[in-house]
VODRENKOL-821148 format. One record per atom (N, C-alpha, C): residue in three letters; x, y, z. Coordinates in nm, 2 decimals. Layout:
N
<r bator="ALA" east="X" north="Y" up="Z"/>
...
// end
This chain:
153
<r bator="UNK" east="-9.24" north="13.79" up="-5.10"/>
<r bator="UNK" east="-9.36" north="13.85" up="-5.14"/>
<r bator="UNK" east="-9.47" north="13.74" up="-5.17"/>
<r bator="UNK" east="-9.59" north="13.77" up="-5.14"/>
<r bator="UNK" east="-9.70" north="13.68" up="-5.16"/>
<r bator="UNK" east="-9.72" north="13.66" up="-5.31"/>
<r bator="UNK" east="-9.78" north="13.55" up="-5.35"/>
<r bator="UNK" east="-9.81" north="13.53" up="-5.49"/>
<r bator="UNK" east="-9.97" north="13.53" up="-5.50"/>
<r bator="UNK" east="-10.02" north="13.60" up="-5.59"/>
<r bator="UNK" east="-10.17" north="13.59" up="-5.61"/>
<r bator="UNK" east="-10.21" north="13.45" up="-5.64"/>
<r bator="UNK" east="-10.33" north="13.42" up="-5.59"/>
<r bator="UNK" east="-10.39" north="13.29" up="-5.62"/>
<r bator="UNK" east="-10.48" north="13.30" up="-5.75"/>
<r bator="UNK" east="-10.50" north="13.18" up="-5.81"/>
<r bator="UNK" east="-10.59" north="13.18" up="-5.93"/>
<r bator="UNK" east="-10.72" north="13.25" up="-5.89"/>
<r bator="UNK" east="-10.78" north="13.32" up="-5.98"/>
<r bator="UNK" east="-10.74" north="13.35" up="-6.12"/>
<r bator="UNK" east="-10.65" north="13.46" up="-6.14"/>
<r bator="UNK" east="-10.59" north="13.51" up="-6.03"/>
<r bator="UNK" east="-10.50" north="13.63" up="-6.04"/>
<r bator="UNK" east="-10.35" north="13.60" up="-6.06"/>
<r bator="UNK" east="-10.32" north="13.48" up="-6.06"/>
<r bator="UNK" east="-10.17" north="13.44" up="-6.07"/>
<r bator="UNK" east="-10.11" north="13.49" up="-6.20"/>
<r bator="UNK" east="-10.19" north="13.52" up="-6.30"/>
<r bator="UNK" east="-10.13" north="13.57" up="-6.43"/>
<r bator="UNK" east="-10.15" north="13.72" up="-6.45"/>
<r bator="UNK" east="-10.21" north="13.78" up="-6.35"/>
<r bator="UNK" east="-10.23" north="13.93" up="-6.35"/>
<r bator="UNK" east="-10.10" north="14.00" up="-6.31"/>
<r bator="UNK" east="-10.06" north="14.10" up="-6.39"/>
<r bator="UNK" east="-9.94" north="14.18" up="-6.34"/>
<r bator="UNK" east="-9.97" north="14.25" up="-6.21"/>
<r bator="UNK" east="-9.88" north="14.25" up="-6.12"/>
<r bator="UNK" east="-9.90" north="14.32" up="-6.00"/>
<r bator="UNK" east="-9.91" north="14.47" up="-6.02"/>
<r bator="UNK" east="-10.02" north="14.53" up="-5.98"/>
<r bator="UNK" east="-10.04" north="14.67" up="-5.99"/>
<r bator="UNK" east="-10.02" north="14.74" up="-5.86"/>
<r bator="UNK" east="-10.07" north="14.67" up="-5.75"/>
<r bator="UNK" east="-10.06" north="14.72" up="-5.62"/>
<r bator="UNK" east="-10.05" north="14.60" up="-5.52"/>
<r bator="UNK" east="-9.96" north="14.61" up="-5.43"/>
<r bator="UNK" east="-9.95" north="14.51" up="-5.32"/>
<r bator="UNK" east="-9.92" north="14.57" up="-5.19"/>
<r bator="UNK" east="-9.99" north="14.53" up="-5.09"/>
<r bator="UNK" east="-9.96" north="14.57" up="-4.95"/>
<r bator="UNK" east="-9.97" north="14.44" up="-4.86"/>
<r bator="UNK" east="-9.86" north="14.40" up="-4.79"/>
<r bator="UNK" east="-9.86" north="14.28" up="-4.72"/>
<r bator="UNK" east="-9.96" north="14.27" up="-4.61"/>
<r bator="UNK" east="-10.01" north="14.39" up="-4.57"/>
<r bator="UNK" east="-10.12" north="14.39" up="-4.46"/>
<r bator="UNK" east="-10.25" north="14.35" up="-4.52"/>
<r bator="UNK" east="-10.27" north="14.36" up="-4.65"/>
<r bator="UNK" east="-10.40" north="14.32" up="-4.71"/>
<r bator="UNK" east="-10.38" north="14.22" up="-4.82"/>
<r bator="UNK" east="-10.31" north="14.26" up="-4.93"/>
<r bator="UNK" east="-10.29" north="14.18" up="-5.04"/>
<r bator="UNK" east="-10.28" north="14.26" up="-5.17"/>
<r bator="UNK" east="-10.34" north="14.22" up="-5.28"/>
<r bator="UNK" east="-10.33" north="14.28" up="-5.41"/>
<r bator="UNK" east="-10.46" north="14.36" up="-5.44"/>
<r bator="UNK" east="-10.44" north="14.46" up="-5.53"/>
<r bator="UNK" east="-10.55" north="14.54" up="-5.58"/>
<r bator="UNK" east="-10.52" north="14.59" up="-5.71"/>
<r bator="UNK" east="-10.62" north="14.60" up="-5.80"/>
<r bator="UNK" east="-10.60" north="14.65" up="-5.93"/>
<r bator="UNK" east="-10.71" north="14.75" up="-5.96"/>
<r bator="UNK" east="-10.68" north="14.86" up="-6.03"/>
<r bator="UNK" east="-10.78" north="14.95" up="-6.09"/>
<r bator="UNK" east="-10.79" north="14.90" up="-6.23"/>
<r bator="UNK" east="-10.91" north="14.86" up="-6.27"/>
<r bator="UNK" east="-10.93" north="14.81" up="-6.41"/>
<r bator="UNK" east="-10.99" north="14.90" up="-6.51"/>
<r bator="UNK" east="-11.00" north="15.03" up="-6.47"/>
<r bator="UNK" east="-11.07" north="15.12" up="-6.56"/>
<r bator="UNK" east="-11.22" north="15.11" up="-6.53"/>
<r bator="UNK" east="-11.30" north="15.20" up="-6.60"/>
<r bator="UNK" east="-11.44" north="15.20" up="-6.59"/>
<r bator="UNK" east="-11.49" north="15.21" up="-6.44"/>
<r bator="UNK" east="-11.41" north="15.26" up="-6.35"/>
<r bator="UNK" east="-11.45" north="15.27" up="-6.21"/>
<r bator="UNK" east="-11.45" north="15.14" up="-6.14"/>
<r bator="UNK" east="-11.38" north="15.04" up="-6.19"/>
<r bator="UNK" east="-11.38" north="14.91" up="-6.14"/>
<r bator="UNK" east="-11.25" north="14.88" up="-6.06"/>
<r bator="UNK" east="-11.26" north="14.83" up="-5.94"/>
<r bator="UNK" east="-11.15" north="14.79" up="-5.86"/>
<r bator="UNK" east="-11.17" north="14.64" up="-5.83"/>
<r bator="UNK" east="-11.06" north="14.56" up="-5.84"/>
<r bator="UNK" east="-11.06" north="14.42" up="-5.79"/>
<r bator="UNK" east="-10.95" north="14.41" up="-5.68"/>
<r bator="UNK" east="-10.99" north="14.35" up="-5.57"/>
<r bator="UNK" east="-10.90" north="14.33" up="-5.46"/>
<r bator="UNK" east="-10.89" north="14.18" up="-5.43"/>
<r bator="UNK" east="-10.77" north="14.14" up="-5.39"/>
<r bator="UNK" east="-10.75" north="14.00" up="-5.37"/>
<r bator="UNK" east="-10.67" north="13.99" up="-5.23"/>
<r bator="UNK" east="-10.74" north="13.96" up="-5.13"/>
<r bator="UNK" east="-10.68" north="13.95" up="-4.99"/>
<r bator="UNK" east="-10.59" north="13.83" up="-4.98"/>
<r bator="UNK" east="-10.48" north="13.84" up="-4.91"/>
<r bator="UNK" east="-10.40" north="13.73" up="-4.88"/>
<r bator="UNK" east="-10.39" north="13.69" up="-4.74"/>
<r bator="UNK" east="-10.44" north="13.78" up="-4.65"/>
<r bator="UNK" east="-10.44" north="13.75" up="-4.51"/>
<r bator="UNK" east="-10.56" north="13.68" up="-4.47"/>
<r bator="UNK" east="-10.55" north="13.59" up="-4.37"/>
<r bator="UNK" east="-10.66" north="13.51" up="-4.33"/>
<r bator="UNK" east="-10.74" north="13.58" up="-4.21"/>
<r bator="UNK" east="-10.68" north="13.68" up="-4.15"/>
<r bator="UNK" east="-10.74" north="13.75" up="-4.04"/>
<r bator="UNK" east="-10.75" north="13.90" up="-4.07"/>
<r bator="UNK" east="-10.87" north="13.95" up="-4.09"/>
<r bator="UNK" east="-10.88" north="14.09" up="-4.12"/>
<r bator="UNK" east="-10.85" north="14.18" up="-4.00"/>
<r bator="UNK" east="-10.76" north="14.28" up="-4.02"/>
<r bator="UNK" east="-10.72" north="14.36" up="-3.91"/>
<r bator="UNK" east="-10.75" north="14.51" up="-3.94"/>
<r bator="UNK" east="-10.73" north="14.59" up="-3.84"/>
<r bator="UNK" east="-10.74" north="14.74" up="-3.87"/>
<r bator="UNK" east="-10.64" north="14.78" up="-3.97"/>
<r bator="UNK" east="-10.52" north="14.73" up="-3.97"/>
<r bator="UNK" east="-10.41" north="14.76" up="-4.06"/>
<r bator="UNK" east="-10.45" north="14.72" up="-4.20"/>
<r bator="UNK" east="-10.52" north="14.60" up="-4.22"/>
<r bator="UNK" east="-10.56" north="14.55" up="-4.35"/>
<r bator="UNK" east="-10.67" north="14.65" up="-4.40"/>
<r bator="UNK" east="-10.76" north="14.69" up="-4.32"/>
<r bator="UNK" east="-10.87" north="14.78" up="-4.36"/>
<r bator="UNK" east="-10.81" north="14.91" up="-4.41"/>
<r bator="UNK" east="-10.71" north="14.97" up="-4.34"/>
<r bator="UNK" east="-10.65" north="15.09" up="-4.38"/>
<r bator="UNK" east="-10.57" north="15.07" up="-4.51"/>
<r bator="UNK" east="-10.50" north="14.96" up="-4.52"/>
<r bator="UNK" east="-10.43" north="14.93" up="-4.64"/>
<r bator="UNK" east="-10.52" north="14.93" up="-4.77"/>
<r bator="UNK" east="-10.63" north="14.86" up="-4.76"/>
<r bator="UNK" east="-10.72" north="14.86" up="-4.88"/>
<r bator="UNK" east="-10.78" north="15.00" up="-4.90"/>
<r bator="UNK" east="-10.83" north="15.06" up="-4.80"/>
<r bator="UNK" east="-10.89" north="15.19" up="-4.82"/>
<r bator="UNK" east="-10.80" north="15.30" up="-4.86"/>
<r bator="UNK" east="-10.67" north="15.29" up="-4.83"/>
<r bator="UNK" east="-10.57" north="15.38" up="-4.88"/>
<r bator="UNK" east="-10.56" north="15.37" up="-5.03"/>
<r bator="UNK" east="-10.56" north="15.24" up="-5.08"/>
<r bator="UNK" east="-10.56" north="15.22" up="-5.23"/>
<r bator="UNK" east="-10.68" north="15.27" up="-5.29"/>
<r bator="UNK" east="-10.80" north="15.24" up="-5.23"/>
<r bator="UNK" east="-10.92" north="15.29" up="-5.29"/>
<r bator="UNK" east="-10.93" north="15.44" up="-5.29"/>
<r bator="UNK" east="-10.88" north="15.50" up="-5.19"/>
<r bator="UNK" east="-10.87" north="15.65" up="-5.19"/>
<r bator="UNK" east="-10.79" north="15.70" up="-5.30"/>
<r bator="UNK" east="-10.67" north="15.64" up="-5.33"/>
<r bator="UNK" east="-10.59" north="15.68" up="-5.44"/>
<r bator="UNK" east="-10.66" north="15.67" up="-5.57"/>
<r bator="UNK" east="-10.74" north="15.56" up="-5.59"/>
<r bator="UNK" east="-10.81" north="15.55" up="-5.71"/>
<r bator="UNK" east="-10.92" north="15.66" up="-5.73"/>
<r bator="UNK" east="-10.99" north="15.68" up="-5.62"/>
<r bator="UNK" east="-11.09" north="15.79" up="-5.62"/>
<r bator="UNK" east="-11.03" north="15.92" up="-5.65"/>
<r bator="UNK" east="-10.91" north="15.95" up="-5.61"/>
<r bator="UNK" east="-10.84" north="16.07" up="-5.63"/>
<r bator="UNK" east="-10.79" north="16.08" up="-5.77"/>
<r bator="UNK" east="-10.71" north="15.97" up="-5.81"/>
<r bator="UNK" east="-10.64" north="15.97" up="-5.94"/>
<r bator="UNK" east="-10.73" north="15.96" up="-6.06"/>
<r bator="UNK" east="-10.85" north="15.89" up="-6.04"/>
<r bator="UNK" east="-10.94" north="15.87" up="-6.15"/>
<r bator="UNK" east="-11.08" north="15.93" up="-6.13"/>
<r bator="UNK" east="-11.07" north="16.04" up="-6.06"/>
<r bator="UNK" east="-11.20" north="16.11" up="-6.02"/>
<r bator="UNK" east="-11.30" north="16.13" up="-6.13"/>
<r bator="UNK" east="-11.26" north="16.18" up="-6.24"/>
<r bator="UNK" east="-11.35" north="16.21" up="-6.35"/>
<r bator="UNK" east="-11.41" north="16.08" up="-6.41"/>
<r bator="UNK" east="-11.32" north="15.98" up="-6.43"/>
<r bator="UNK" east="-11.36" north="15.85" up="-6.48"/>
<r bator="UNK" east="-11.46" north="15.78" up="-6.39"/>
<r bator="UNK" east="-11.43" north="15.78" up="-6.26"/>
<r bator="UNK" east="-11.52" north="15.72" up="-6.16"/>
<r bator="UNK" east="-11.65" north="15.80" up="-6.16"/>
<r bator="UNK" east="-11.65" north="15.93" up="-6.16"/>
<r bator="UNK" east="-11.78" north="16.01" up="-6.16"/>
<r bator="UNK" east="-11.86" north="15.97" up="-6.28"/>
<r bator="UNK" east="-11.80" north="15.96" up="-6.40"/>
<r bator="UNK" east="-11.87" north="15.92" up="-6.52"/>
<r bator="UNK" east="-11.94" north="15.79" up="-6.51"/>
<r bator="UNK" east="-11.88" north="15.70" up="-6.43"/>
<r bator="UNK" east="-11.94" north="15.56" up="-6.41"/>
<r bator="UNK" east="-12.05" north="15.56" up="-6.30"/>
<r bator="UNK" east="-12.06" north="15.67" up="-6.23"/>
<r bator="UNK" east="-12.16" north="15.67" up="-6.12"/>
<r bator="UNK" east="-12.10" north="15.62" up="-5.99"/>
<r bator="UNK" east="-11.97" north="15.62" up="-5.97"/>
<r bator="UNK" east="-11.90" north="15.56" up="-5.86"/>
<r bator="UNK" east="-11.82" north="15.44" up="-5.89"/>
<r bator="UNK" east="-11.75" north="15.39" up="-5.79"/>
<r bator="UNK" east="-11.67" north="15.27" up="-5.81"/>
<r bator="UNK" east="-11.76" north="15.14" up="-5.79"/>
<r bator="UNK" east="-11.72" north="15.04" up="-5.85"/>
<r bator="UNK" east="-11.77" north="14.91" up="-5.83"/>
<r bator="UNK" east="-11.65" north="14.82" up="-5.79"/>
<r bator="UNK" east="-11.66" north="14.75" up="-5.68"/>
<r bator="UNK" east="-11.55" north="14.67" up="-5.63"/>
<r bator="UNK" east="-11.58" north="14.52" up="-5.62"/>
<r bator="UNK" east="-11.49" north="14.44" up="-5.68"/>
<r bator="UNK" east="-11.50" north="14.30" up="-5.66"/>
<r bator="UNK" east="-11.39" north="14.26" up="-5.56"/>
<r bator="UNK" east="-11.43" north="14.22" up="-5.44"/>
<r bator="UNK" east="-11.34" north="14.18" up="-5.34"/>
<r bator="UNK" east="-11.33" north="14.03" up="-5.34"/>
<r bator="UNK" east="-11.21" north="13.98" up="-5.36"/>
<r bator="UNK" east="-11.18" north="13.84" up="-5.34"/>
<r bator="UNK" east="-11.13" north="13.81" up="-5.20"/>
<r bator="UNK" east="-11.22" north="13.78" up="-5.11"/>
<r bator="UNK" east="-11.19" north="13.76" up="-4.97"/>
<r bator="UNK" east="-11.19" north="13.61" up="-4.94"/>
<r bator="UNK" east="-11.17" north="13.52" up="-5.04"/>
<r bator="UNK" east="-11.17" north="13.38" up="-5.01"/>
<r bator="UNK" east="-11.07" north="13.33" up="-4.91"/>
<r bator="UNK" east="-10.96" north="13.40" up="-4.89"/>
<r bator="UNK" east="-10.86" north="13.36" up="-4.80"/>
<r bator="UNK" east="-10.89" north="13.40" up="-4.65"/>
<r bator="UNK" east="-10.98" north="13.50" up="-4.64"/>
<r bator="UNK" east="-11.01" north="13.55" up="-4.51"/>
<r bator="UNK" east="-11.11" north="13.46" up="-4.43"/>
<r bator="UNK" east="-11.08" north="13.44" up="-4.31"/>
<r bator="UNK" east="-11.16" north="13.35" up="-4.22"/>
<r bator="UNK" east="-11.22" north="13.42" up="-4.11"/>
<r bator="UNK" east="-11.15" north="13.52" up="-4.05"/>
<r bator="UNK" east="-11.19" north="13.59" up="-3.93"/>
<r bator="UNK" east="-11.15" north="13.74" up="-3.94"/>
<r bator="UNK" east="-11.19" north="13.82" up="-3.85"/>
<r bator="UNK" east="-11.15" north="13.96" up="-3.85"/>
<r bator="UNK" east="-11.16" north="14.01" up="-3.70"/>
<r bator="UNK" east="-11.09" north="14.12" up="-3.68"/>
<r bator="UNK" east="-11.09" north="14.19" up="-3.56"/>
<r bator="UNK" east="-11.21" north="14.29" up="-3.56"/>
<r bator="UNK" east="-11.27" north="14.32" up="-3.45"/>
<r bator="UNK" east="-11.38" north="14.42" up="-3.44"/>
<r bator="UNK" east="-11.33" north="14.55" up="-3.48"/>
<r bator="UNK" east="-11.20" north="14.58" up="-3.45"/>
<r bator="UNK" east="-11.15" north="14.72" up="-3.48"/>
<r bator="UNK" east="-11.13" north="14.73" up="-3.64"/>
<r bator="UNK" east="-11.10" north="14.62" up="-3.70"/>
<r bator="UNK" east="-11.09" north="14.62" up="-3.85"/>
<r bator="UNK" east="-11.22" north="14.65" up="-3.91"/>
<r bator="UNK" east="-11.33" north="14.59" up="-3.86"/>
<r bator="UNK" east="-11.46" north="14.61" up="-3.91"/>
<r bator="UNK" east="-11.50" north="14.76" up="-3.89"/>
<r bator="UNK" east="-11.47" north="14.81" up="-3.77"/>
<r bator="UNK" east="-11.50" north="14.95" up="-3.74"/>
<r bator="UNK" east="-11.43" north="15.04" up="-3.84"/>
<r bator="UNK" east="-11.30" north="15.02" up="-3.86"/>
<r bator="UNK" east="-11.22" north="15.11" up="-3.95"/>
<r bator="UNK" east="-11.28" north="15.10" up="-4.09"/>
<r bator="UNK" east="-11.32" north="14.98" up="-4.14"/>
<r bator="UNK" east="-11.37" north="14.96" up="-4.27"/>
<r bator="UNK" east="-11.50" north="15.04" up="-4.29"/>
<r bator="UNK" east="-11.59" north="15.03" up="-4.19"/>
<r bator="UNK" east="-11.71" north="15.11" up="-4.20"/>
<r bator="UNK" east="-11.69" north="15.26" up="-4.19"/>
<r bator="UNK" east="-11.60" north="15.30" up="-4.10"/>
<r bator="UNK" east="-11.58" north="15.44" up="-4.08"/>
<r bator="UNK" east="-11.52" north="15.50" up="-4.21"/>
<r bator="UNK" east="-11.43" north="15.43" up="-4.28"/>
<r bator="UNK" east="-11.38" north="15.48" up="-4.40"/>
<r bator="UNK" east="-11.48" north="15.49" up="-4.51"/>
<r bator="UNK" east="-11.57" north="15.39" up="-4.51"/>
<r bator="UNK" east="-11.68" north="15.40" up="-4.61"/>
<r bator="UNK" east="-11.77" north="15.52" up="-4.59"/>
<r bator="UNK" east="-11.81" north="15.54" up="-4.46"/>
<r bator="UNK" east="-11.90" north="15.65" up="-4.42"/>
<r bator="UNK" east="-11.84" north="15.78" up="-4.45"/>
<r bator="UNK" east="-11.71" north="15.79" up="-4.44"/>
<r bator="UNK" east="-11.64" north="15.92" up="-4.45"/>
<r bator="UNK" east="-11.63" north="15.96" up="-4.60"/>
<r bator="UNK" east="-11.65" north="15.87" up="-4.69"/>
<r bator="UNK" east="-11.63" north="15.90" up="-4.83"/>
<r bator="UNK" east="-11.76" north="15.98" up="-4.88"/>
<r bator="UNK" east="-11.74" north="16.05" up="-4.99"/>
<r bator="UNK" east="-11.86" north="16.13" up="-5.04"/>
<r bator="UNK" east="-11.98" north="16.04" up="-5.08"/>
<r bator="UNK" east="-12.10" north="16.09" up="-5.05"/>
<r bator="UNK" east="-12.22" north="16.01" up="-5.09"/>
<r bator="UNK" east="-12.21" north="15.97" up="-5.24"/>
<r bator="UNK" east="-12.24" north="15.85" up="-5.26"/>
<r bator="UNK" east="-12.25" north="15.80" up="-5.40"/>
<r bator="UNK" east="-12.11" north="15.75" up="-5.46"/>
<r bator="UNK" east="-12.01" north="15.75" up="-5.38"/>
<r bator="UNK" east="-11.88" north="15.71" up="-5.43"/>
<r bator="UNK" east="-11.88" north="15.56" up="-5.47"/>
<r bator="UNK" east="-11.97" north="15.48" up="-5.41"/>
<r bator="UNK" east="-11.97" north="15.34" up="-5.44"/>
<r bator="UNK" east="-12.10" north="15.30" up="-5.51"/>
<r bator="UNK" east="-12.09" north="15.25" up="-5.63"/>
<r bator="UNK" east="-12.21" north="15.21" up="-5.70"/>
<r bator="UNK" east="-12.25" north="15.06" up="-5.67"/>
<r bator="UNK" east="-12.15" north="14.98" up="-5.62"/>
<r bator="UNK" east="-12.18" north="14.85" up="-5.58"/>
<r bator="UNK" east="-12.06" north="14.77" up="-5.56"/>
<r bator="UNK" east="-12.08" north="14.64" up="-5.51"/>
<r bator="UNK" east="-11.96" north="14.56" up="-5.47"/>
<r bator="UNK" east="-12.01" north="14.41" up="-5.47"/>
<r bator="UNK" east="-11.92" north="14.32" up="-5.50"/>
<r bator="UNK" east="-11.94" north="14.18" up="-5.49"/>
<r bator="UNK" east="-11.82" north="14.13" up="-5.40"/>
<r bator="UNK" east="-11.86" north="14.07" up="-5.29"/>
<r bator="UNK" east="-11.76" north="14.01" up="-5.19"/>
<r bator="UNK" east="-11.76" north="13.86" up="-5.20"/>
<r bator="UNK" east="-11.65" north="13.80" up="-5.25"/>
<r bator="UNK" east="-11.64" north="13.66" up="-5.26"/>
<r bator="UNK" east="-11.58" north="13.60" up="-5.14"/>
<r bator="UNK" east="-11.65" north="13.51" up="-5.07"/>
<r bator="UNK" east="-11.61" north="13.45" up="-4.94"/>
<r bator="UNK" east="-11.61" north="13.30" up="-4.97"/>
<r bator="UNK" east="-11.52" north="13.23" up="-4.90"/>
<r bator="UNK" east="-11.51" north="13.08" up="-4.91"/>
<r bator="UNK" east="-11.52" north="13.02" up="-4.77"/>
<r bator="UNK" east="-11.42" north="13.04" up="-4.69"/>
<r bator="UNK" east="-11.41" north="12.98" up="-4.56"/>
<r bator="UNK" east="-11.45" north="13.07" up="-4.45"/>
<r bator="UNK" east="-11.53" north="13.16" up="-4.48"/>
<r bator="UNK" east="-11.57" north="13.26" up="-4.38"/>
<r bator="UNK" east="-11.65" north="13.21" up="-4.26"/>
<r bator="UNK" east="-11.62" north="13.25" up="-4.14"/>
<r bator="UNK" east="-11.70" north="13.22" up="-4.03"/>
<r bator="UNK" east="-11.83" north="13.29" up="-4.04"/>
<r bator="UNK" east="-11.93" north="13.24" up="-3.96"/>
<r bator="UNK" east="-12.06" north="13.31" up="-3.96"/>
<r bator="UNK" east="-12.05" north="13.45" up="-3.91"/>
<r bator="UNK" east="-11.96" north="13.48" up="-3.82"/>
<r bator="UNK" east="-11.93" north="13.62" up="-3.78"/>
<r bator="UNK" east="-11.88" north="13.71" up="-3.89"/>
<r bator="UNK" east="-11.79" north="13.65" up="-3.97"/>
<r bator="UNK" east="-11.74" north="13.73" up="-4.09"/>
<r bator="UNK" east="-11.85" north="13.76" up="-4.19"/>
<r bator="UNK" east="-11.94" north="13.66" up="-4.21"/>
<r bator="UNK" east="-12.05" north="13.68" up="-4.30"/>
<r bator="UNK" east="-12.14" north="13.79" up="-4.25"/>
<r bator="UNK" east="-12.16" north="13.79" up="-4.12"/>
<r bator="UNK" east="-12.25" north="13.89" up="-4.06"/>
<r bator="UNK" east="-12.18" north="14.03" up="-4.07"/>
<r bator="UNK" east="-12.05" north="14.04" up="-4.06"/>
<r bator="UNK" east="-11.98" north="14.16" up="-4.08"/>
<r bator="UNK" east="-11.99" north="14.22" up="-4.22"/>
<r bator="UNK" east="-11.99" north="14.13" up="-4.32"/>
<r bator="UNK" east="-12.00" north="14.17" up="-4.46"/>
<r bator="UNK" east="-12.15" north="14.22" up="-4.48"/>
<r bator="UNK" east="-12.24" north="14.15" up="-4.42"/>
<r bator="UNK" east="-12.38" north="14.20" up="-4.43"/>
<r bator="UNK" east="-12.40" north="14.34" up="-4.36"/>
<r bator="UNK" east="-12.32" north="14.36" up="-4.25"/>
<r bator="UNK" east="-12.33" north="14.49" up="-4.19"/>
<r bator="UNK" east="-12.27" north="14.60" up="-4.28"/>
<r bator="UNK" east="-12.16" north="14.57" up="-4.35"/>
<r bator="UNK" east="-12.11" north="14.66" up="-4.45"/>
<r bator="UNK" east="-12.21" north="14.69" up="-4.56"/>
<r bator="UNK" east="-12.28" north="14.58" up="-4.60"/>
<r bator="UNK" east="-12.38" north="14.60" up="-4.70"/>
<r bator="UNK" east="-12.49" north="14.70" up="-4.65"/>
<r bator="UNK" east="-12.53" north="14.69" up="-4.53"/>
<r bator="UNK" east="-12.62" north="14.79" up="-4.47"/>
<r bator="UNK" east="-12.57" north="14.93" up="-4.48"/>
<r bator="UNK" east="-12.44" north="14.94" up="-4.43"/>
<r bator="UNK" east="-12.38" north="15.08" up="-4.44"/>
<r bator="UNK" east="-12.37" north="15.13" up="-4.58"/>
<r bator="UNK" east="-12.33" north="15.04" up="-4.68"/>
<r bator="UNK" east="-12.33" north="15.08" up="-4.82"/>
<r bator="UNK" east="-12.46" north="15.12" up="-4.87"/>
<r bator="UNK" east="-12.56" north="15.05" up="-4.83"/>
<r bator="UNK" east="-12.70" north="15.08" up="-4.88"/>
<r bator="UNK" east="-12.75" north="15.21" up="-4.82"/>
<r bator="UNK" east="-12.74" north="15.22" up="-4.69"/>
<r bator="UNK" east="-12.80" north="15.34" up="-4.63"/>
<r bator="UNK" east="-12.72" north="15.47" up="-4.66"/>
<r bator="UNK" east="-12.59" north="15.46" up="-4.66"/>
<r bator="UNK" east="-12.51" north="15.57" up="-4.68"/>
<r bator="UNK" east="-12.49" north="15.61" up="-4.82"/>
<r bator="UNK" east="-12.47" north="15.51" up="-4.91"/>
<r bator="UNK" east="-12.44" north="15.54" up="-5.05"/>
<r bator="UNK" east="-12.54" north="15.49" up="-5.15"/>
<r bator="UNK" east="-12.64" north="15.42" up="-5.11"/>
<r bator="UNK" east="-12.74" north="15.37" up="-5.21"/>
<r bator="UNK" east="-12.68" north="15.25" up="-5.29"/>
<r bator="UNK" east="-12.57" north="15.19" up="-5.24"/>
<r bator="UNK" east="-12.51" north="15.08" up="-5.32"/>
<r bator="UNK" east="-12.54" north="14.95" up="-5.26"/>
<r bator="UNK" east="-12.54" north="14.85" up="-5.34"/>
<r bator="UNK" east="-12.57" north="14.71" up="-5.30"/>
<r bator="UNK" east="-12.44" north="14.63" up="-5.30"/>
<r bator="UNK" east="-12.42" north="14.55" up="-5.19"/>
<r bator="UNK" east="-12.31" north="14.46" up="-5.17"/>
<r bator="UNK" east="-12.36" north="14.32" up="-5.18"/>
<r bator="UNK" east="-12.31" north="14.24" up="-5.27"/>
<r bator="UNK" east="-12.36" north="14.11" up="-5.29"/>
<r bator="UNK" east="-12.25" north="14.01" up="-5.24"/>
<r bator="UNK" east="-12.29" north="13.90" up="-5.18"/>
<r bator="UNK" east="-12.20" north="13.79" up="-5.14"/>
<r bator="UNK" east="-12.20" north="13.68" up="-5.24"/>
<r bator="UNK" east="-12.09" north="13.62" up="-5.27"/>
<r bator="UNK" east="-12.07" north="13.52" up="-5.36"/>
<r bator="UNK" east="-11.96" north="13.42" up="-5.32"/>
<r bator="UNK" east="-11.96" north="13.30" up="-5.37"/>
<r bator="UNK" east="-11.84" north="13.21" up="-5.36"/>
<r bator="UNK" east="-11.77" north="13.20" up="-5.49"/>
<r bator="UNK" east="-11.82" north="13.26" up="-5.60"/>
<r bator="UNK" east="-11.77" north="13.24" up="-5.73"/>
<r bator="UNK" east="-11.69" north="13.36" up="-5.78"/>
<r bator="UNK" east="-11.56" north="13.37" up="-5.76"/>
<r bator="UNK" east="-11.48" north="13.48" up="-5.80"/>
<r bator="UNK" east="-11.48" north="13.49" up="-5.96"/>
<r bator="UNK" east="-11.47" north="13.38" up="-6.03"/>
<r bator="UNK" east="-11.47" north="13.39" up="-6.17"/>
<r bator="UNK" east="-11.60" north="13.45" up="-6.23"/>
<r bator="UNK" east="-11.71" north="13.41" up="-6.17"/>
<r bator="UNK" east="-11.84" north="13.46" up="-6.21"/>
<r bator="UNK" east="-11.85" north="13.61" up="-6.18"/>
<r bator="UNK" east="-11.80" north="13.65" up="-6.06"/>
<r bator="UNK" east="-11.80" north="13.79" up="-6.02"/>
<r bator="UNK" east="-11.72" north="13.88" up="-6.12"/>
<r bator="UNK" east="-11.61" north="13.83" up="-6.16"/>
<r bator="UNK" east="-11.52" north="13.90" up="-6.26"/>
<r bator="UNK" east="-11.59" north="13.91" up="-6.40"/>
<r bator="UNK" east="-11.65" north="13.79" up="-6.44"/>
<r bator="UNK" east="-11.72" north="13.79" up="-6.57"/>
<r bator="UNK" east="-11.84" north="13.89" up="-6.57"/>
<r bator="UNK" east="-11.91" north="13.89" up="-6.46"/>
<r bator="UNK" east="-12.02" north="13.99" up="-6.45"/>
<r bator="UNK" east="-11.98" north="14.13" up="-6.47"/>
<r bator="UNK" east="-11.86" north="14.16" up="-6.44"/>
<r bator="UNK" east="-11.80" north="14.30" up="-6.46"/>
<r bator="UNK" east="-11.73" north="14.31" up="-6.59"/>
<r bator="UNK" east="-11.74" north="14.21" up="-6.68"/>
<r bator="UNK" east="-11.67" north="14.22" up="-6.81"/>
<r bator="UNK" east="-11.52" north="14.19" up="-6.81"/>
<r bator="UNK" east="-11.47" north="14.13" up="-6.70"/>
<r bator="UNK" east="-11.33" north="14.09" up="-6.69"/>
<r bator="UNK" east="-11.31" north="13.95" up="-6.73"/>
<r bator="UNK" east="-11.23" north="13.92" up="-6.83"/>
<r bator="UNK" east="-11.21" north="13.79" up="-6.87"/>
<r bator="UNK" east="-11.06" north="13.75" up="-6.86"/>
<r bator="UNK" east="-10.98" north="13.85" up="-6.81"/>
<r bator="UNK" east="-10.84" north="13.83" up="-6.79"/>
<r bator="UNK" east="-10.78" north="13.96" up="-6.72"/>
<r bator="UNK" east="-10.65" north="13.97" up="-6.72"/>
<r bator="UNK" east="-10.59" north="14.08" up="-6.65"/>
<r bator="UNK" east="-10.64" north="14.22" up="-6.71"/>
<r bator="UNK" east="-10.64" north="14.32" up="-6.62"/>
<r bator="UNK" east="-10.68" north="14.45" up="-6.67"/>
<r bator="UNK" east="-10.57" north="14.51" up="-6.76"/>
// end
């Protein structure tokens, strides 16, 4: 099994899928994901969105009270992606009910220019479809602090 990288190495494993990585539901409509694959695939997109779907279903009332989910994606390990992975990611976002997403921060480190463009494309989908803003960052600690997380959920 993969081991989460800092700052998640002390977080208890809540959800793990080898096609994507780790994910945590932290309450307050907040999801944190930590990818461990370097190449984003269709399978990785499905793995994450299956987890997200379970959060939206299992915590429906709590998420609605918060005005949708906010996601901090730690994608520092990802460098490239497949076009089919991007397509699946966007299709799954569009298929969700309007307003399910209140915002997201995506932390990239070694991303190719093409990957950065793909994230910006997802930002456009999120903005147009759900009124949500997706921000890019290189600072995972800052992104977590901005959401009130100082340690494991």
